[in-house]
N, C-alpha and C positions, 0 to 999 in steps of 0.2 A: 451388864450381862453379855452383850455381844462381843466385848473385848476378850472374854475368857473362852470363847468358842473357836475351835480350829476349823477353818473354812477350807472347802475343796471346790475348785471350779469345775463346771461341767465340761466334759470332753467335746460337747457340741458348740462351745462358745467360740465366737469369732472376733473379728476386729483386729486391725493391724497393730493397734497399741495395746491390745490385751484388756481393754476396759469394757468390752461388750459381753459380759459374762453373768451367768446365773451361778450362784454359789450355794452350797448346802453345808450345814454344820450340825453336829450332834452334841447335845449336853444332857445332863440328868433330867432336864425338863422336857426333852423331846427333840424333834427335828426343827431346824431353822433354815429359812430360805432368804436370800437377799440378792439384789442386783449390784454388781461391783461399782456401777456409776453412783449408787446411792447406798453405801454400806451402813448408814445409820438407821435405815428402815428395814426391819427384820420381821418376817412372818414366822409364826410358830405353828407347828402342826404335829400330828402323830404319824407313825409309820403307816397305819391302816388308812388314814385319810389321804395321805400323799399317794399311796398305792392305788387307791380307788380313783383319785383325780387323774393320775397318769394313765390308768387303764381306760378311762372315758375319753381322754384325748387321743390315745392310740386307736380307739375304736371309731373315732370320728364323731362322737357324741358331743353335745354342748358340755362345757366344763362346769357349768353351774348345776346345782342340785334342783330338781323340779319341786315346785311348791307343793306342800302337803294337802 
């Protein structure tokens, strides 16, 4: 599955060799995230879940969801 996804690197990625990157890809199944150092490990999510996660990080809140 991961080989059919077109990946885009984050504009905030660093590293002199270009291998210190977070990448995002879109497929019919949803959004996918991976680290360029370990491209075989792919996390799948939805746009709403990723948006909520990024909002919490920007707000300085813990990234994990509180227990019910």
